[in-house]
C-alpha positions, 0 to 999 in steps of 0.5 A: 486549501485542504478540503475535509470530508467529515464522517461519524466520529470514533466516539459513536462506536460505543467504546469507552473514550477515557483512553482514546487517542487522536491519530493522524496519518499522512500519505500521498496515496495511489489508487491502490497498493500495499501501502494504501491497504495498510493505512486503511487497515490501521485506520479502520482498526483504530476506529473500531477500538474507539480512537479518533482517526484522521488521514491527510491525503495529498493528491492531485485529483478530487476525492470523489475520483479517488477509490482509496479515500472513499474506502476510508470514509466508509470506515468512519475515518475523517479524511482531509484531502490536500489537493495541490500540483506536483511538487508544490511542497510549500503549499502542502506544508502550510495546508498540513500545518493548518490541519495539525493545529485544528486536529491536535493529534496525539501522534502523527503517523506518516507513510511513504517518502513524500510524507516522511520528507515533506510533512514530518518536519511540520508535525515535529516543529509543532511539537507533535509525536511522529511515527513512520511506517516503512513499507519498503524501497523500490530502487530504480533510477538515480532520482528515486534512489536519492529520495530513498537515501534522504528518506532513510536519513530522515528516520533518525528524527522520528520518535518511532519507526516501524519496519514491516519486515525483518530485512527492512529493520536490519537496513534501518538499524545499519542506517543509524535508526536507534534500537529504542525507536525501531520496531519491526511489525510485520504486515498482517491480513485484516480479514476484511471484505467478502470474496467471490467463489471460484466460478463468480471470480472467473466470470468477473475476470472473463476467464474460461472455467476449464483453464489452469489459471496463473494469477499476478496482482500488483503495479506494473513497475520494474520492482514488482517483476511482472516481466519475470513471470512473462520470461518464465513462460518460455520454460512452460511452453509444454503446459496448458496454462494461462496467466492473468495480470491484474494491475496497471503502471508505467511498465504496461506498454513494454510488458505488453510488447514483451508478452506478444510472443505468448499473446494467446496465453496472457490477459492484461486485465488492467486495474480491477477494483477490490482485486482481493475478492477475485483471487479464488479465480486462480489455480496458482498465485505468483509474486515475482517481485524484485523487492518487497516489504511484507506484501499484503497481496501475498497474505490475501492469496493465502487467505483465499486458499490459493497456492503461492509461488514467490520470489525470496525477497523482503518479508516473503521468507518470514511469511 
C-alpha cells in the first residue's frame, strides 16, 4: 500500500488560486542525482507559484531513510511513497492508480524509464494528460539498452515530451516523437541553498588547504566517466594536484583498484549530502562523462565560480 506524507498545501502560499493546477510527478528516485534535482526544483518552484504539487516516489525503502523524499516534504510538496519489491510492477500500477483517482491531477509528469514504461499507461488509461521529461540515456549493457529503446518508443504516446538538451531533442524527433509534442527545455540552476566558503568546504571534505584540488561529483557508473579522469592522471604526473571523487555506485570497487597507482593523489569521499555546498573547495571541477543530458552539477560548479573542464557530450556544449 502507498504511504502518504501530508504537508502544507500550496494554497497556504498566499498566491491566488484561480488558475492553480494540480501537478503530479512520478519517479523511482535514487538518493541523489540530476534527475532528482530537477524533480525537486520543478516541484518546489511550482509550489511557490501556488500550484498543488504531488510526487509519487516508487522506492524499496522507508521514506525516513530517503534523503530525496525528505527534501520534497521540506518544500511543502505532498509525497506519496509506493514501497514495493523490485519488479512488482502490477502492485505498483494498482497503487499508482489509487493515488491518481484520489488526487485527480491536471497533469501527470513522469521522470525516468520506470515511470515512463510502467506508470504512464495507468495515467493515460484513466484519462489524465501525461508529460515526460527525458533526462538522458546511459547506454551500457544489453538489458539497459533494451529498456531505453522501449522507453523511446513509449514517448510517442505522451501528450508532451520535454528533452533537456538539443541532442536529446534531435534523437527523439528521429525516433518519431511529433514536433507538436516535443519541447527542448534545458536544465537550469534553481539558485537554491547556501554554499560553504572555500575554507569551510575544504575542512568538511578533509582537504589540505594548500593543495591544488581537482573535484569530480557524480554516480560511480560507467557513463559518468570517473575512470576517464583517473586515466588522465598519467599525463599529469609532473603537477602537484590532488583529485577528490564525490559519489558512490556500482563501479566503486573497480575504480578504487584502477586508481591504486595514484593512491596518494586521490581521495574517494563516497556520498556527501548536499555536495553542491562544497564545490568551492575545488580549484577545478571536471565533468568527464561519456553521455549526459544537461548536467545540473555542471551548472552548480559554474554558480560556485569554479573553473570547469568538461567532455563535449549532450547539452554540455550549449552550456
